[in-house]
C-alpha positions in Angstrom: -2.7 -28.3 4.0 -6.1 -26.6 4.1 -6.1 -26.5 7.9 -2.6 -25.0 8.1 -3.5 -22.2 5.6 -6.6 -21.4 7.6 -4.5 -20.7 10.7 -2.2 -18.3 8.8 -4.6 -15.7 7.6 -3.2 -16.1 4.1 -3.7 -18.8 1.4 -3.6 -19.7 -2.3 -6.4 -18.2 -4.5 -8.0 -18.5 -7.9 -5.9 -15.9 -9.6 -6.9 -14.3 -13.0 -4.2 -13.1 -15.4 -5.1 -11.5 -18.8 -4.1 -13.4 -21.9 -3.5 -12.0 -25.4 -3.1 -8.4 -24.5 -0.2 -5.9 -24.1 0.7 -6.4 -20.5 2.7 -3.1 -20.4 -0.5 -1.3 -21.1 -2.6 -3.6 -18.9 -0.5 -3.0 -15.7 -0.9 0.5 -14.1 0.6 1.8 -10.9 -1.5 1.9 -7.6 -4.3 4.4 -7.6 -2.9 6.4 -4.6 0.3 7.5 -6.4 1.1 10.7 -8.2 -1.9 12.4 -6.6 -0.7 15.9 -7.4 0.9 15.2 -10.8 -1.9 15.1 -13.4 0.7 15.0 -16.2 1.6 11.5 -15.0 -1.9 10.2 -15.5 -2.3 12.1 -18.8 0.7 10.2 -20.1 -0.7 6.9 -18.9 -4.0 7.7 -20.6 -2.2 8.5 -23.9 0.0 5.3 -23.7 -2.9 3.0 -22.9 -5.3 4.3 -25.5 -8.1 1.8 -26.2 -6.1 -1.3 -25.1 -7.4 -3.5 -22.2 -6.0 -1.9 -19.0 -6.3 -1.8 -15.3 -6.6 1.9 -15.8 -10.2 1.3 -16.9 -11.1 -0.8 -13.9 -9.5 1.2 -11.1 -10.0 4.8 -10.0 -6.9 7.0 -9.6 -7.2 9.1 -6.5 -6.4 12.2 -8.5 -9.9 11.8 -10.1 -11.8 11.5 -6.9 -12.8 15.1 -6.5 -14.2 15.4 -10.0 -18.0 15.7 -10.5 -18.2 12.6 -12.6 -16.8 10.2 -10.0 -20.1 8.2 -9.8 -20.2 7.8 -13.6 -16.5 6.6 -13.5 -17.3 4.0 -10.9 -20.3 2.8 -13.0 -18.0 2.6 -16.0 -15.4 0.6 -13.9 -18.1 -2.0 -13.0 -19.3 -2.3 -16.6 -15.8 -2.7 -18.0 -15.0 -5.4 -15.5 -18.1 -7.3 -16.7 -17.1 -6.7 -20.3 -13.6 -8.1 -19.7 -15.0 -11.2 -18.1 -17.6 -11.7 -20.8 -14.8 -11.4 -23.5 -12.9 -14.2 -21.8 -9.9 -11.9 -21.3 -8.5 -13.8 -18.3 -6.9 -17.2 -17.7 -7.7 -18.6 -14.3 -5.0 -20.3 -12.2 -6.9 -22.2 -9.5 -5.6 -22.5 -5.9 -2.4 -20.6 -6.8 0.4 -18.7 -5.2 2.5 -16.6 -7.6 6.2 -15.9 -6.7 7.0 -12.4 -8.0 10.3 -10.8 -8.8 10.0 -7.1 -9.4 13.1 -5.4 -10.8 12.9 -1.9 -9.4 14.0 1.4 -11.0 17.3 1.1 -9.2 18.0 -2.4 -10.6 17.4 -4.2 -7.3 15.1 -7.3 -7.3 12.2 -7.3 -4.8 10.7 -10.8 -4.2 7.1 -11.2 -3.3 4.3 -13.8 -3.1 0.8 -13.1 -4.4 -2.1 -14.9 -2.6 -5.2 -14.1 -0.6 -5.5 -12.6 2.9 -8.4 -13.8 5.1 -10.3 -10.7 6.1 -11.6 -12.5 9.2 -8.1 -12.4 10.5 -7.4 -8.8 9.5 -8.1 -6.0 12.0 -7.5 -2.3 11.6 -9.0 -1.2 14.9 -6.9 0.7 17.4 -6.5 -2.3 19.7 -5.9 -4.9 17.0 -4.0 -8.0 18.1 -4.7 -10.4 15.2 -2.3 -12.1 12.8 -2.9 -9.3 10.2 -2.8 -5.7 11.3 -2.7 -2.2 9.9 0.5 -0.2 10.3 -1.1 3.2 10.2 -4.3 4.8 11.4 -7.2 4.4 8.9 -9.0 7.7 8.1 -12.7 6.9 7.9 -13.4 9.6 5.3 -11.0 8.0 2.9 -12.9 4.7 2.8 -16.2 5.6 1.1 -14.8 6.1 -2.5 -12.9 2.8 -2.2 -15.9 1.0 -0.8 -18.0 2.4 -3.7 -15.6 1.0 -6.2 -15.4 -2.4 -4.6 -19.1 -2.8 -3.9 -20.7 -3.8 -7.1 -17.3 -4.9 -8.6 -17.0 -8.4 -10.1 -13.2 -8.2 -9.7 -10.5 -7.0 -7.3 -7.0 -6.0 -8.3 -4.4 -5.9 -5.6 -2.0 -3.1 -4.8 -1.8 -4.1 -1.1 1.7 -5.1 0.1 1.8 -7.0 3.4 5.1 -7.5 5.2 6.5 -10.4 7.2 9.4 -9.9 9.6 11.7 -12.7 8.5 15.4 -11.8 9.2 16.5 -15.3 8.5 14.8 -15.2 5.1 13.0 -18.5 5.4 9.8 -17.8 3.3 10.4 -15.9 0.1 14.1 -16.0 -0.6 14.4 -19.8 -0.9 11.9 -19.6 -3.7 14.4 -17.8 -6.0 16.4 -21.0 -6.2 13.4 -23.0 -7.3 12.3 -21.0 -10.3 13.4 -23.7 -12.8 10.6 -25.8 -11.3 8.0 -23.1 -11.6 5.8 -22.1 -14.6 6.3 -18.5 -15.6 3.0 -16.8 -16.1 4.1 -13.3 -16.9 7.3 -11.3 -17.7 7.2 -7.7 -19.1 8.4 -4.2 -18.6 6.2 -1.8 -16.6 5.2 1.6 -17.9 6.6 4.9 -16.7 10.0 3.7 -15.4 8.3 1.1 -13.2 11.1 -1.5 -13.9 10.0 -5.0 -14.9 8.2 -7.9 -13.4 8.1 -11.7 -13.6 5.6 -14.1 -12.0 5.9 -17.9 -11.4 3.3 -20.4 -10.2 4.4 -22.4 -7.1 4.0 -26.2 -7.4 2.3 -28.0 -4.6 5.4 -29.0 -2.7 6.6 -25.4 -2.6 3.2 -24.2 -1.5 3.4 -26.6 1.4 7.0 -25.5 2.3 5.9 -21.9 2.2 2.9 -22.6 4.5 5.2 -24.3 7.1 7.7 -21.5 6.9 5.0 -18.9 7.6 3.6 -21.0 10.4 7.0 -21.0 12.1 7.1 -17.2 12.0 3.6 -17.2 13.6 4.6 -19.5 16.4 3.6 -17.8 19.7 6.7 -18.9 21.7 9.1 -17.9 18.9 7.3 -14.5 18.5 7.5 -13.7 22.2 11.1 -14.7 22.4 12.0 -12.4 19.5 10.3 -9.4 21.2 11.3 -10.3 24.7 7.7 -10.7 25.9 5.7 -13.5 27.5 2.2 -13.9 26.2 1.6 -11.5 23.3 -0.5 -12.6 20.3 1.8 -13.0 17.3 1.8 -10.5 14.5 2.5 -12.3 11.2 1.5 -9.8 8.6 1.8 -6.0 8.8 0.0 -4.1 6.0 2.8 -1.9 4.5 1.0 -0.4 1.5 -2.7 -0.2 0.9 -4.1 0.1 4.4 -7.2 2.0 3.3 -7.9 -0.4 0.4 -7.7 -3.4 2.7 -9.9 -1.7 5.3 -12.4 -1.0 2.5 -12.4 -4.7 1.5 -13.1 -5.6 5.2 -16.1 -3.2 5.3 -17.5 -4.6 2.1 -17.0 -8.2 3.4 -18.9 -7.3 6.6 -21.8 -5.9 4.5 -22.3 -9.1 2.4 -22.1 -11.7 5.2 -25.0 -14.1 4.9 -25.3 -13.6 1.1 -23.9 -15.8 -1.7 -21.0 -13.3 -2.1 -19.7 -13.9 1.4 -17.1 -16.7 0.6 -15.7 -14.6 -2.3 -15.6 -11.3 -0.4 -14.0 -12.9 2.7 -10.6 -12.9 1.0 -8.6 -10.2 -0.7 -5.7 -10.6 -3.1 -2.4 -9.2 -1.8 1.4 -9.4 -2.3 3.5 -10.5 0.7 7.1 -9.1 1.0 9.9 -9.4 3.6 10.6 -6.4 5.7 14.2 -7.6 6.0 14.8 -7.9 2.3 17.7 -5.6 1.2 15.6 -4.3 -1.8 12.9 -2.9 0.5 13.8 0.7 1.4 11.6 2.9 3.6 11.2 6.5 2.4 9.5 9.2 4.2 6.2 10.4 2.8 6.4 14.2 2.7 3.7 16.8 3.1 2.6 19.6 0.8 -0.2 22.0 1.9 -2.1 23.8 -0.8 -4.4 26.8 -0.7 -2.9 28.4 2.4 -0.8 31.5 3.3 2.6 29.7 3.7 4.1 32.4 6.0 1.1 32.4 8.2 1.3 28.7 8.5 4.9 28.8 9.6 4.1 31.4 12.2 1.2 29.3 13.4 3.6 26.3 13.7 6.0 28.1 16.0 3.0 29.3 18.0 1.6 25.8 18.2 4.9 24.6 19.6 6.2 27.6 21.6 9.7 26.1 22.1 10.2 25.6 18.3 13.0 27.3 16.6 14.4 27.7 13.1 17.4 25.5 12.3 18.6 21.9 13.0 18.9 20.8 16.6 17.9 18.2 19.2 14.3 17.0 18.9 12.1 16.6 15.8 13.5 18.5 12.8 12.1 18.8 9.3 12.7 20.9 6.2 10.1 23.4 4.9 10.0 24.6 1.3 8.2 27.6 -0.2 8.8 29.9 -3.1 12.1 28.3 -4.0 13.5 28.7 -0.5 14.2 26.1 2.2 14.8 26.1 5.9 14.5 23.8 8.9 12.4 23.9 12.0 13.1 21.9 15.1 10.7 21.0 17.9 12.6 20.2 21.1 11.2 17.8 23.7 8.4 16.5 21.4 5.5 14.5 22.9 5.1 12.3 19.8 7.5 9.4 18.9 8.2 10.5 15.3 8.7 13.8 13.6 5.9 13.0 11.2 3.4 12.8 14.1 4.6 16.1 15.5 4.1 17.8 12.1 0.8 16.0 11.3 -0.8 16.9 14.6 -0.2 20.6 13.8 -1.3 20.4 10.1 -4.5 18.7 11.1 -5.2 21.4 13.6 -4.3 24.2 11.3 -6.2 23.0 8.2 -9.3 22.3 10.3 -9.3 26.0 11.5 -7.9 27.8 8.4 -8.6 25.5 5.5 -6.1 24.2 3.0 -5.5 20.8 1.5 -2.8 18.4 2.6 -1.3 16.0 0.1 1.2 13.2 0.7 4.2 13.2 -1.7 6.9 10.8 -2.5 10.2 12.4 -3.4 11.8 15.5 -2.1 12.3 17.0 -5.5 8.5 16.7 -6.2 7.9 18.6 -2.9 10.3 21.3 -4.0 8.6 21.7 -7.4 5.1 21.8 -6.0 6.1 24.3 -3.3 6.9 26.9 -6.0 3.2 27.3 -6.6 1.4 30.3 -5.0 -0.3 29.5 -1.7 1.7 26.3 -1.2 4.2 25.0 1.3 6.0 21.7 1.4 7.7 19.8 4.2 10.4 17.2 3.7 10.6 14.6 6.5 13.3 12.2 7.7 12.9 8.5 7.0 12.1 6.0 9.7 14.0 2.9 10.5 12.2 0.0 8.9 13.6 -2.4 11.5 11.4 -0.7 14.1 8.1 -1.2 12.2 6.9 -4.5 13.8 8.1 -3.4 17.2 6.2 -0.1 17.0 3.0 -1.8 15.8 3.3 -4.5 18.5 4.0 -2.1 21.4 2.6 1.2 20.5 -0.1 0.5 17.9 -0.3 2.2 14.6 1.9 4.8 13.1 0.5 8.2 12.0 -1.2 8.0 8.6 1.1 8.1 5.6 4.3 7.8 7.7 6.5 5.9 5.3 6.6 4.6 1.7 8.2 1.4 0.6 10.2 2.9 -2.2 9.5 5.8 -4.6 6.1 6.1 -6.3 7.2 4.4 -9.6 8.4 1.4 -7.5 5.0 0.8 -5.9 2.9 -2.2 -6.8 1.2 -2.1 -10.2 -2.2 -3.6 -10.7 -1.8 -6.9 -12.6 -3.5 -10.0 -11.2 -7.2 -10.1 -10.5 -9.7 -12.3 -8.5 -13.5 -12.7 -8.5 -15.1 -11.2 -5.4 -18.8 -12.0 -6.2 -20.6 -15.2 -6.8 -22.0 -14.2 -10.2 -20.9 -15.4 -13.6 
């Protein structure tokens, strides 16, 4: 089986799970969520208290602009070492974990936790490997993530990779086999995150899973599905965590030739099925802070001279400011998606006039934030998830922060860990 896994870009891993601690306090939502809602993170701090927690070994993005960021990163590295020295973790060697996440709406989202091979992951513009990014990676967003990972003894995954499996051959059959699996965790997640269960796959199910993934990666089958002739197959599209995985790739490249190379070569991820009914794509909206909202709107209509207020043919999106809402339509757009039309303008405007763009889940959060002085929000239409693989295959990546797989509290929570250095 080792040879088959090596061809897939994904494999079992030595997975660490904490033992003897309050898992509801241990498991914290991905660091790139609630970036304009400090009250969320204040509640998490209060709830966690002094308990062992992934809050202490990850860096929420809302803290990135603080002057003590370097000290926080140093503290993360020290806390990782402390948790390891205390024997906090139980190691499950060569494991895959089948996950069932009960979302806030009650639906169950299945997943599979294992390790992606960073040698087979490519986030460049002309990527054609088995594992590809779905959105453009912004270079300036990588250094803080690289700084956290470099010098860390552990990694904790919030990356969600997607397979395009309409016949549901990989994950869904595992649900019927849970009575043959060992449950390794089951608890409620904090802050309306639902609940989660994890099960270890026995060897025969690991083999069955590998063969099902290999069938999805078959070149002839892939080309038949997309009506092509000789395209390299895309097996895994990175749905959430594009920048985190890109950072892992950069750190891996920097330690080649050192004892850390075989550990850094892999990164722990969860795999989900694009075609699962529980997986809903929501638009990631935009809020722009520290601007003159009226001037920004005028500049938008000047940037696209044929733009008009109201809903019509073309790319339309809602703007929110001061408790009022309206729509703007850009007819005959050059970009494929409304988000690209808006983002192209916002990048141009903020480069010339300043302001800060944030990426927000949930229309009501946009409405609330846009009540602030010097702030304007944009609510965007969702994209069709069925078009994701086709877009990546034929057109390359989507604009950054195009879609979200569910609302913020349904994102992946940090839970499992893996060693990424040779020490200890």
